[in-house]
CHARMM-style PDB file with segment names, atoms N, HN, CA, C and O in Angstrom:
ATOM      1  N   MET     1      12.580   2.734  -3.179  1.00  0.00      PROA
ATOM      2  CA  MET     1      12.053   1.450  -2.611  1.00  0.00      PROA
ATOM      3  C   MET     1      12.512   0.180  -3.654  1.00  0.00      PROA
ATOM      4  O   MET     1      11.790  -0.709  -4.107  1.00  0.00      PROA
ATOM      5  N   THR     2      13.687   0.366  -3.832  1.00  0.00      PROA
ATOM      6  HN  THR     2      14.273   1.088  -3.464  1.00  0.00      PROA
ATOM      7  CA  THR     2      14.258  -0.742  -4.736  1.00  0.00      PROA
ATOM      8  C   THR     2      14.137  -2.130  -4.279  1.00  0.00      PROA
ATOM      9  O   THR     2      13.828  -3.048  -5.039  1.00  0.00      PROA
ATOM     10  N   ARG     3      14.395  -2.280  -2.971  1.00  0.00      PROA
ATOM     11  HN  ARG     3      14.646  -1.535  -2.354  1.00  0.00      PROA
ATOM     12  CA  ARG     3      14.370  -3.604  -2.305  1.00  0.00      PROA
ATOM     13  C   ARG     3      12.981  -3.739  -1.587  1.00  0.00      PROA
ATOM     14  O   ARG     3      12.951  -4.289  -0.487  1.00  0.00      PROA
ATOM     15  N   ALA     4      11.929  -3.303  -2.111  1.00  0.00      PROA
ATOM     16  HN  ALA     4      11.953  -2.856  -3.006  1.00  0.00      PROA
ATOM     17  CA  ALA     4      10.643  -3.217  -1.330  1.00  0.00      PROA
ATOM     18  C   ALA     4      10.079  -4.584  -1.509  1.00  0.00      PROA
ATOM     19  O   ALA     4      10.264  -5.209  -2.554  1.00  0.00      PROA
ATOM     20  N   ARG     5       9.357  -5.086  -0.459  1.00  0.00      PROA
ATOM     21  HN  ARG     5       9.206  -4.579   0.390  1.00  0.00      PROA
ATOM     22  CA  ARG     5       8.649  -6.267  -0.483  1.00  0.00      PROA
ATOM     23  C   ARG     5       7.176  -5.906  -0.329  1.00  0.00      PROA
ATOM     24  O   ARG     5       6.644  -5.551   0.723  1.00  0.00      PROA
ATOM     25  N   TRP     6       6.529  -6.056  -1.636  1.00  0.00      PROA
ATOM     26  HN  TRP     6       6.961  -6.344  -2.491  1.00  0.00      PROA
ATOM     27  CA  TRP     6       5.248  -5.664  -1.763  1.00  0.00      PROA
ATOM     28  C   TRP     6       4.237  -6.511  -1.279  1.00  0.00      PROA
ATOM     29  O   TRP     6       4.443  -7.722  -1.366  1.00  0.00      PROA
ATOM     30  N   ARG     7       3.172  -6.109  -0.782  1.00  0.00      PROA
ATOM     31  HN  ARG     7       3.004  -5.126  -0.712  1.00  0.00      PROA
ATOM     32  CA  ARG     7       1.967  -6.983  -0.225  1.00  0.00      PROA
ATOM     33  C   ARG     7       0.720  -6.451  -0.672  1.00  0.00      PROA
ATOM     34  O   ARG     7       0.419  -5.276  -0.468  1.00  0.00      PROA
ATOM     35  N   LYS     8      -0.090  -7.334  -1.329  1.00  0.00      PROA
ATOM     36  HN  LYS     8       0.155  -8.290  -1.495  1.00  0.00      PROA
ATOM     37  CA  LYS     8      -1.367  -7.003  -1.944  1.00  0.00      PROA
ATOM     38  C   LYS     8      -2.500  -6.897  -0.926  1.00  0.00      PROA
ATOM     39  O   LYS     8      -2.539  -7.687   0.017  1.00  0.00      PROA
ATOM     40  N   SER     9      -3.291  -6.083  -1.063  1.00  0.00      PROA
ATOM     41  HN  SER     9      -3.260  -5.441  -1.829  1.00  0.00      PROA
ATOM     42  CA  SER     9      -4.413  -5.901  -0.039  1.00  0.00      PROA
ATOM     43  C   SER     9      -5.317  -7.098  -0.244  1.00  0.00      PROA
ATOM     44  O   SER     9      -5.603  -7.586  -1.338  1.00  0.00      PROA
ATOM     45  N   SER    10      -5.729  -7.508   0.940  1.00  0.00      PROA
ATOM     46  HN  SER    10      -5.497  -7.112   1.828  1.00  0.00      PROA
ATOM     47  CA  SER    10      -6.746  -8.673   0.986  1.00  0.00      PROA
ATOM     48  C   SER    10      -7.994  -8.319   0.359  1.00  0.00      PROA
ATOM     49  O   SER    10      -8.788  -9.208   0.052  1.00  0.00      PROA
ATOM     50  N   PHE    11      -8.245  -7.084   0.138  1.00  0.00      PROA
ATOM     51  HN  PHE    11      -7.600  -6.362   0.388  1.00  0.00      PROA
ATOM     52  CA  PHE    11      -9.610  -6.643  -0.643  1.00  0.00      PROA
ATOM     53  C   PHE    11      -9.488  -6.310  -2.192  1.00  0.00      PROA
ATOM     54  O   PHE    11     -10.321  -5.706  -2.868  1.00  0.00      PROA
ATOM     55  N   SER    12      -8.182  -6.871  -2.637  1.00  0.00      PROA
ATOM     56  HN  SER    12      -7.506  -7.361  -2.087  1.00  0.00      PROA
ATOM     57  CA  SER    12      -7.826  -6.640  -4.007  1.00  0.00      PROA
ATOM     58  C   SER    12      -8.533  -7.593  -4.935  1.00  0.00      PROA
ATOM     59  O   SER    12      -8.524  -7.338  -6.139  1.00  0.00      PROA
ATOM     60  N   ASP    13      -9.108  -8.605  -4.511  1.00  0.00      PROA
ATOM     61  HN  ASP    13      -9.115  -8.813  -3.533  1.00  0.00      PROA
ATOM     62  CA  ASP    13      -9.729  -9.660  -5.408  1.00  0.00      PROA
ATOM     63  C   ASP    13     -11.021  -9.335  -5.684  1.00  0.00      PROA
ATOM     64  O   ASP    13     -11.810 -10.268  -5.832  1.00  0.00      PROA
ATOM     65  N   VAL    14     -11.433  -8.145  -5.791  1.00  0.00      PROA
ATOM     66  HN  VAL    14     -10.792  -7.388  -5.671  1.00  0.00      PROA
ATOM     67  CA  VAL    14     -12.954  -7.683  -6.045  1.00  0.00      PROA
ATOM     68  C   VAL    14     -12.974  -7.672  -7.584  1.00  0.00      PROA
ATOM     69  O   VAL    14     -11.960  -7.447  -8.243  1.00  0.00      PROA
ATOM     70  N   PRO    15     -14.333  -7.959  -8.192  1.00  0.00      PROA
ATOM     71  CA  PRO    15     -14.535  -8.204  -9.649  1.00  0.00      PROA
ATOM     72  C   PRO    15     -13.991  -6.705 -10.469  1.00  0.00      PROA
ATOM     73  O   PRO    15     -13.517  -6.692 -11.605  1.00  0.00      PROA
ATOM     74  N   GLU    16     -14.146  -5.769  -9.792  1.00  0.00      PROA
ATOM     75  HN  GLU    16     -14.531  -5.780  -8.869  1.00  0.00      PROA
ATOM     76  CA  GLU    16     -13.839  -4.518 -10.398  1.00  0.00      PROA
ATOM     77  C   GLU    16     -12.304  -4.343 -10.752  1.00  0.00      PROA
ATOM     78  O   GLU    16     -11.952  -3.529 -11.606  1.00  0.00      PROA
ATOM     79  N   GLY    17     -11.475  -5.079 -10.113  1.00  0.00      PROA
ATOM     80  HN  GLY    17     -11.761  -5.740  -9.419  1.00  0.00      PROA
ATOM     81  CA  GLY    17     -10.014  -5.187 -10.306  1.00  0.00      PROA
ATOM     82  C   GLY    17      -9.285  -4.090  -9.660  1.00  0.00      PROA
ATOM     83  O   GLY    17      -8.190  -3.781 -10.131  1.00  0.00      PROA
ATOM     84  N   SER    18      -9.782  -3.415  -8.569  1.00  0.00      PROA
ATOM     85  HN  SER    18     -10.672  -3.665  -8.186  1.00  0.00      PROA
ATOM     86  CA  SER    18      -9.000  -2.551  -7.971  1.00  0.00      PROA
ATOM     87  C   SER    18      -8.069  -3.145  -6.876  1.00  0.00      PROA
ATOM     88  O   SER    18      -8.444  -3.706  -5.847  1.00  0.00      PROA
ATOM     89  N   CYS    19      -6.833  -2.931  -7.265  1.00  0.00      PROA
ATOM     90  HN  CYS    19      -6.529  -2.475  -8.101  1.00  0.00      PROA
ATOM     91  CA  CYS    19      -5.707  -3.656  -6.633  1.00  0.00      PROA
ATOM     92  C   CYS    19      -4.719  -2.688  -6.031  1.00  0.00      PROA
ATOM     93  O   CYS    19      -4.328  -1.749  -6.726  1.00  0.00      PROA
ATOM     94  N   VAL    20      -4.272  -2.844  -4.757  1.00  0.00      PROA
ATOM     95  HN  VAL    20      -4.590  -3.606  -4.193  1.00  0.00      PROA
ATOM     96  CA  VAL    20      -3.442  -1.926  -4.064  1.00  0.00      PROA
ATOM     97  C   VAL    20      -2.242  -2.846  -3.228  1.00  0.00      PROA
ATOM     98  O   VAL    20      -2.498  -3.785  -2.474  1.00  0.00      PROA
ATOM     99  N   GLU    21      -1.106  -2.417  -3.504  1.00  0.00      PROA
ATOM    100  HN  GLU    21      -0.898  -1.654  -4.117  1.00  0.00      PROA
ATOM    101  CA  GLU    21      -0.019  -3.031  -2.742  1.00  0.00      PROA
ATOM    102  C   GLU    21       0.690  -1.954  -1.846  1.00  0.00      PROA
ATOM    103  O   GLU    21       0.645  -0.753  -2.112  1.00  0.00      PROA
ATOM    104  N   VAL    22       1.346  -2.476  -0.767  1.00  0.00      PROA
ATOM    105  HN  VAL    22       1.383  -3.452  -0.551  1.00  0.00      PROA
ATOM    106  CA  VAL    22       2.008  -1.680   0.151  1.00  0.00      PROA
ATOM    107  C   VAL    22       3.159  -2.327   0.470  1.00  0.00      PROA
ATOM    108  O   VAL    22       3.178  -3.549   0.611  1.00  0.00      PROA
ATOM    109  N   SER    23       4.375  -1.460   0.632  1.00  0.00      PROA
ATOM    110  HN  SER    23       4.359  -0.467   0.517  1.00  0.00      PROA
ATOM    111  CA  SER    23       5.515  -1.933   0.905  1.00  0.00      PROA
ATOM    112  C   SER    23       6.044  -0.940   2.199  1.00  0.00      PROA
ATOM    113  O   SER    23       6.009   0.290   2.186  1.00  0.00      PROA
ATOM    114  N   LEU    24       6.448  -1.638   3.108  1.00  0.00      PROA
ATOM    115  HN  LEU    24       6.476  -2.638   3.119  1.00  0.00      PROA
ATOM    116  CA  LEU    24       6.698  -0.925   4.539  1.00  0.00      PROA
ATOM    117  C   LEU    24       8.182  -1.135   4.950  1.00  0.00      PROA
ATOM    118  O   LEU    24       8.785  -2.208   4.921  1.00  0.00      PROA
ATOM    119  N   ASP    25       8.640   0.000   5.315  1.00  0.00      PROA
ATOM    120  HN  ASP    25       8.151   0.872   5.339  1.00  0.00      PROA
ATOM    121  CA  ASP    25       9.989  -0.183   6.258  1.00  0.00      PROA
ATOM    122  C   ASP    25       9.940   0.756   7.252  1.00  0.00      PROA
ATOM    123  O   ASP    25       8.883   1.356   7.448  1.00  0.00      PROA
ATOM    124  N   LEU    26      10.857   0.968   7.874  1.00  0.00      PROA
ATOM    125  HN  LEU    26      11.716   0.480   7.715  1.00  0.00      PROA
ATOM    126  CA  LEU    26      10.901   1.812   9.410  1.00  0.00      PROA
ATOM    127  C   LEU    26      10.519   3.166   9.101  1.00  0.00      PROA
ATOM    128  O   LEU    26      10.013   3.779  10.041  1.00  0.00      PROA
ATOM    129  N   ASP    27      10.629   3.727   8.098  1.00  0.00      PROA
ATOM    130  HN  ASP    27      11.040   3.228   7.334  1.00  0.00      PROA
ATOM    131  CA  ASP    27      10.503   5.247   7.910  1.00  0.00      PROA
ATOM    132  C   ASP    27       9.316   5.627   6.894  1.00  0.00      PROA
ATOM    133  O   ASP    27       8.659   6.665   6.959  1.00  0.00      PROA
ATOM    134  N   HSD    28       9.165   4.661   5.996  1.00  0.00      PROA
ATOM    135  HN  HSD    28       9.699   3.817   5.942  1.00  0.00      PROA
ATOM    136  CA  HSD    28       8.177   4.931   4.765  1.00  0.00      PROA
ATOM    137  C   HSD    28       7.274   3.777   4.483  1.00  0.00      PROA
ATOM    138  O   HSD    28       7.545   2.609   4.762  1.00  0.00      PROA
ATOM    139  N   ALA    29       6.111   4.221   3.873  1.00  0.00      PROA
ATOM    140  HN  ALA    29       5.892   5.170   3.646  1.00  0.00      PROA
ATOM    141  CA  ALA    29       5.190   3.171   3.316  1.00  0.00      PROA
ATOM    142  C   ALA    29       4.970   3.709   1.782  1.00  0.00      PROA
ATOM    143  O   ALA    29       4.628   4.862   1.515  1.00  0.00      PROA
ATOM    144  N   GLY    30       5.179   2.860   0.992  1.00  0.00      PROA
ATOM    145  HN  GLY    30       5.457   1.924   1.209  1.00  0.00      PROA
ATOM    146  CA  GLY    30       5.031   2.842  -0.391  1.00  0.00      PROA
ATOM    147  C   GLY    30       3.726   2.255  -0.865  1.00  0.00      PROA
ATOM    148  O   GLY    30       3.385   1.148  -0.450  1.00  0.00      PROA
ATOM    149  N   ILE    31       3.015   2.897  -1.668  1.00  0.00      PROA
ATOM    150  HN  ILE    31       3.292   3.796  -2.005  1.00  0.00      PROA
ATOM    151  CA  ILE    31       1.673   2.411  -2.137  1.00  0.00      PROA
ATOM    152  C   ILE    31       1.512   2.361  -3.713  1.00  0.00      PROA
ATOM    153  O   ILE    31       1.803   3.412  -4.285  1.00  0.00      PROA
ATOM    154  N   ARG    32       1.188   1.541  -4.326  1.00  0.00      PROA
ATOM    155  HN  ARG    32       0.952   0.687  -3.862  1.00  0.00      PROA
ATOM    156  CA  ARG    32       1.207   1.380  -5.764  1.00  0.00      PROA
ATOM    157  C   ARG    32      -0.032   0.578  -6.275  1.00  0.00      PROA
ATOM    158  O   ARG    32      -0.716  -0.063  -5.476  1.00  0.00      PROA
ATOM    159  N   ASP    33      -0.308   0.614  -7.558  1.00  0.00      PROA
ATOM    160  HN  ASP    33       0.247   1.134  -8.207  1.00  0.00      PROA
ATOM    161  CA  ASP    33      -1.308  -0.179  -8.216  1.00  0.00      PROA
ATOM    162  C   ASP    33      -0.803  -1.378  -8.748  1.00  0.00      PROA
ATOM    163  O   ASP    33      -0.005  -1.376  -9.685  1.00  0.00      PROA
ATOM    164  N   SER    34      -1.290  -2.584  -8.116  1.00  0.00      PROA
ATOM    165  HN  SER    34      -1.939  -2.585  -7.355  1.00  0.00      PROA
ATOM    166  CA  SER    34      -0.616  -3.843  -8.418  1.00  0.00      PROA
ATOM    167  C   SER    34      -0.713  -4.318  -9.795  1.00  0.00      PROA
ATOM    168  O   SER    34      -0.117  -5.326 -10.173  1.00  0.00      PROA
ATOM    169  N   LYS    35      -1.534  -3.532 -10.628  1.00  0.00      PROA
ATOM    170  HN  LYS    35      -2.018  -2.712 -10.321  1.00  0.00      PROA
ATOM    171  CA  LYS    35      -1.666  -3.834 -11.900  1.00  0.00      PROA
ATOM    172  C   LYS    35      -0.731  -3.225 -12.818  1.00  0.00      PROA
ATOM    173  O   LYS    35      -0.585  -3.517 -14.004  1.00  0.00      PROA
ATOM    174  N   ASN    36      -0.076  -2.298 -12.113  1.00  0.00      PROA
ATOM    175  HN  ASN    36      -0.194  -2.061 -11.149  1.00  0.00      PROA
ATOM    176  CA  ASN    36       1.029  -1.503 -12.857  1.00  0.00      PROA
ATOM    177  C   ASN    36       2.203  -1.384 -11.884  1.00  0.00      PROA
ATOM    178  O   ASN    36       2.420  -0.383 -11.202  1.00  0.00      PROA
ATOM    179  N   ALA    37       3.009  -2.606 -11.884  1.00  0.00      PROA
ATOM    180  HN  ALA    37       2.832  -3.419 -12.438  1.00  0.00      PROA
ATOM    181  CA  ALA    37       4.099  -2.665 -10.983  1.00  0.00      PROA
ATOM    182  C   ALA    37       5.103  -1.777 -11.177  1.00  0.00      PROA
ATOM    183  O   ALA    37       5.745  -1.351 -10.217  1.00  0.00      PROA
ATOM    184  N   THR    38       5.337  -1.424 -12.352  1.00  0.00      PROA
ATOM    185  HN  THR    38       4.815  -1.770 -13.132  1.00  0.00      PROA
ATOM    186  CA  THR    38       6.463  -0.501 -12.810  1.00  0.00      PROA
ATOM    187  C   THR    38       6.128   0.943 -12.887  1.00  0.00      PROA
ATOM    188  O   THR    38       6.974   1.781 -13.198  1.00  0.00      PROA
ATOM    189  N   GLY    39       4.765   1.268 -12.574  1.00  0.00      PROA
ATOM    190  HN  GLY    39       4.077   0.588 -12.321  1.00  0.00      PROA
ATOM    191  CA  GLY    39       4.201   2.544 -12.548  1.00  0.00      PROA
ATOM    192  C   GLY    39       4.597   3.409 -11.220  1.00  0.00      PROA
ATOM    193  O   GLY    39       5.432   2.999 -10.414  1.00  0.00      PROA
ATOM    194  N   PRO    40       4.068   4.358 -11.113  1.00  0.00      PROA
ATOM    195  CA  PRO    40       4.433   5.438 -10.047  1.00  0.00      PROA
ATOM    196  C   PRO    40       3.986   4.869  -8.580  1.00  0.00      PROA
ATOM    197  O   PRO    40       3.028   4.101  -8.489  1.00  0.00      PROA
ATOM    198  N   ILE    41       4.679   5.257  -7.526  1.00  0.00      PROA
ATOM    199  HN  ILE    41       5.458   5.880  -7.600  1.00  0.00      PROA
ATOM    200  CA  ILE    41       4.547   4.795  -6.234  1.00  0.00      PROA
ATOM    201  C   ILE    41       4.404   6.089  -5.445  1.00  0.00      PROA
ATOM    202  O   ILE    41       5.147   7.046  -5.663  1.00  0.00      PROA
ATOM    203  N   VAL    42       3.408   6.111  -4.494  1.00  0.00      PROA
ATOM    204  HN  VAL    42       2.804   5.333  -4.317  1.00  0.00      PROA
ATOM    205  CA  VAL    42       3.082   7.069  -3.649  1.00  0.00      PROA
ATOM    206  C   VAL    42       3.778   6.639  -2.316  1.00  0.00      PROA
ATOM    207  O   VAL    42       3.599   5.532  -1.808  1.00  0.00      PROA
ATOM    208  N   THR    43       4.682   7.721  -1.731  1.00  0.00      PROA
ATOM    209  HN  THR    43       4.827   8.620  -2.143  1.00  0.00      PROA
ATOM    210  CA  THR    43       5.501   7.393  -0.469  1.00  0.00      PROA
ATOM    211  C   THR    43       5.043   8.341   0.534  1.00  0.00      PROA
ATOM    212  O   THR    43       4.999   9.555   0.332  1.00  0.00      PROA
ATOM    213  N   VAL    44       4.682   7.738   1.681  1.00  0.00      PROA
ATOM    214  HN  VAL    44       4.717   6.753   1.844  1.00  0.00      PROA
ATOM    215  CA  VAL    44       4.301   8.575   2.911  1.00  0.00      PROA
ATOM    216  C   VAL    44       5.155   8.141   4.146  1.00  0.00      PROA
ATOM    217  O   VAL    44       5.794   7.090   4.191  1.00  0.00      PROA
ATOM    218  N   ALA    45       5.095   9.008   5.073  1.00  0.00      PROA
ATOM    219  HN  ALA    45       4.576   9.862   5.037  1.00  0.00      PROA
ATOM    220  CA  ALA    45       5.786   8.624   6.219  1.00  0.00      PROA
ATOM    221  C   ALA    45       5.271   7.384   6.929  1.00  0.00      PROA
ATOM    222  O   ALA    45       4.050   7.223   6.905  1.00  0.00      PROA
ATOM    223  N   ALA    46       6.003   6.502   7.546  1.00  0.00      PROA
ATOM    224  HN  ALA    46       6.994   6.633   7.565  1.00  0.00      PROA
ATOM    225  CA  ALA    46       5.459   5.348   8.213  1.00  0.00      PROA
ATOM    226  C   ALA    46       4.379   5.477   9.111  1.00  0.00      PROA
ATOM    227  O   ALA    46       3.464   4.657   9.182  1.00  0.00      PROA
ATOM    228  N   GLN    47       4.488   6.665   9.911  1.00  0.00      PROA
ATOM    229  HN  GLN    47       5.231   7.331   9.853  1.00  0.00      PROA
ATOM    230  CA  GLN    47       3.507   7.012  10.955  1.00  0.00      PROA
ATOM    231  C   GLN    47       2.371   7.388  10.165  1.00  0.00      PROA
ATOM    232  O   GLN    47       1.330   6.802  10.460  1.00  0.00      PROA
ATOM    233  N   SER    48       2.317   8.234   9.221  1.00  0.00      PROA
ATOM    234  HN  SER    48       3.163   8.710   8.981  1.00  0.00      PROA
ATOM    235  CA  SER    48       1.252   8.551   8.446  1.00  0.00      PROA
ATOM    236  C   SER    48       0.447   7.310   8.014  1.00  0.00      PROA
ATOM    237  O   SER    48      -0.769   7.296   8.209  1.00  0.00      PROA
ATOM    238  N   TRP    49       0.990   6.410   7.514  1.00  0.00      PROA
ATOM    239  HN  TRP    49       1.977   6.421   7.356  1.00  0.00      PROA
ATOM    240  CA  TRP    49       0.241   5.196   7.104  1.00  0.00      PROA
ATOM    241  C   TRP    49      -0.323   4.323   8.230  1.00  0.00      PROA
ATOM    242  O   TRP    49      -1.346   3.667   8.033  1.00  0.00      PROA
ATOM    243  N   ALA    50       0.256   4.301   9.288  1.00  0.00      PROA
ATOM    244  HN  ALA    50       1.087   4.834   9.448  1.00  0.00      PROA
ATOM    245  CA  ALA    50      -0.254   3.720  10.636  1.00  0.00      PROA
ATOM    246  C   ALA    50      -1.486   4.485  11.036  1.00  0.00      PROA
ATOM    247  O   ALA    50      -2.529   3.922  11.369  1.00  0.00      PROA
ATOM    248  N   THR    51      -1.335   5.740  10.992  1.00  0.00      PROA
ATOM    249  HN  THR    51      -0.489   6.198  10.721  1.00  0.00      PROA
ATOM    250  CA  THR    51      -2.589   6.494  11.519  1.00  0.00      PROA
ATOM    251  C   THR    51      -3.687   6.081  10.431  1.00  0.00      PROA
ATOM    252  O   THR    51      -4.760   5.577  10.761  1.00  0.00      PROA
ATOM    253  N   PHE    52      -3.354   6.318   9.204  1.00  0.00      PROA
ATOM    254  HN  PHE    52      -2.482   6.727   8.935  1.00  0.00      PROA
ATOM    255  CA  PHE    52      -4.428   5.946   8.075  1.00  0.00      PROA
ATOM    256  C   PHE    52      -5.058   4.643   8.407  1.00  0.00      PROA
ATOM    257  O   PHE    52      -6.271   4.522   8.576  1.00  0.00      PROA
ATOM    258  N   VAL    53      -4.309   3.794   8.485  1.00  0.00      PROA
ATOM    259  HN  VAL    53      -3.324   3.892   8.348  1.00  0.00      PROA
ATOM    260  CA  VAL    53      -4.952   2.369   8.691  1.00  0.00      PROA
ATOM    261  C   VAL    53      -5.728   2.213  10.022  1.00  0.00      PROA
ATOM    262  O   VAL    53      -6.792   1.597  10.065  1.00  0.00      PROA
ATOM    263  N   THR    54      -5.164   2.788  11.104  1.00  0.00      PROA
ATOM    264  HN  THR    54      -4.299   3.289  11.069  1.00  0.00      PROA
ATOM    265  CA  THR    54      -5.956   2.830  12.349  1.00  0.00      PROA
ATOM    266  C   THR    54      -7.369   3.413  12.175  1.00  0.00      PROA
ATOM    267  O   THR    54      -8.397   2.947  12.665  1.00  0.00      PROA
ATOM    268  N   HSD    55      -7.265   4.443  11.444  1.00  0.00      PROA
ATOM    269  HN  HSD    55      -6.429   4.822  11.046  1.00  0.00      PROA
ATOM    270  CA  HSD    55      -8.663   5.153  11.264  1.00  0.00      PROA
ATOM    271  C   HSD    55      -9.652   4.586  10.375  1.00  0.00      PROA
ATOM    272  O   HSD    55     -10.842   4.877  10.494  1.00  0.00      PROA
ATOM    273  N   ILE    56      -9.206   3.759   9.452  1.00  0.00      PROA
ATOM    274  HN  ILE    56      -8.239   3.523   9.355  1.00  0.00      PROA
ATOM    275  CA  ILE    56     -10.083   3.092   8.267  1.00  0.00      PROA
ATOM    276  C   ILE    56     -10.380   1.706   8.971  1.00  0.00      PROA
ATOM    277  O   ILE    56     -11.252   0.944   8.554  1.00  0.00      PROA
ATOM    278  N   SER    57      -9.633   1.456  10.004  1.00  0.00      PROA
ATOM    279  HN  SER    57      -8.924   2.075  10.343  1.00  0.00      PROA
ATOM    280  CA  SER    57      -9.920   0.003  10.648  1.00  0.00      PROA
ATOM    281  C   SER    57     -11.227   0.002  11.678  1.00  0.00      PROA
ATOM    282  O   SER    57     -11.917  -0.984  11.936  1.00  0.00      PROA
ATOM    283  N   ARG    58     -11.370   1.108  12.111  1.00  0.00      PROA
ATOM    284  HN  ARG    58     -10.810   1.909  11.902  1.00  0.00      PROA
ATOM    285  CA  ARG    58     -12.350   1.348  13.086  1.00  0.00      PROA
ATOM    286  C   ARG    58     -13.804   0.991  12.715  1.00  0.00      PROA
ATOM    287  O   ARG    58     -14.151   1.201  11.553  1.00  0.00      PROA
ATOM    288  N   PRO    59     -14.535   0.560  13.440  1.00  0.00      PROA
ATOM    289  CA  PRO    59     -15.996   0.254  13.103  1.00  0.00      PROA
ATOM    290  C   PRO    59     -16.989   1.320  12.826  1.00  0.00      PROA
ATOM    291  OT1 PRO    59     -18.154   1.025  12.559  1.00  0.00      PROA
TER     292      PRO     59
END
């Protein structure tokens, strides 16, 4: 994900400093800790990320 465009979660401004960034392309989603931009990246299939977001977004 060398050309990744990272987006920070809108929930990342909490006082505890929990920050998540995600970068998406057609096939993959990269997830990383925004406080450690050069650290490890978890990569999952784009469809898996979409399923995850759908399930956590439900009331």
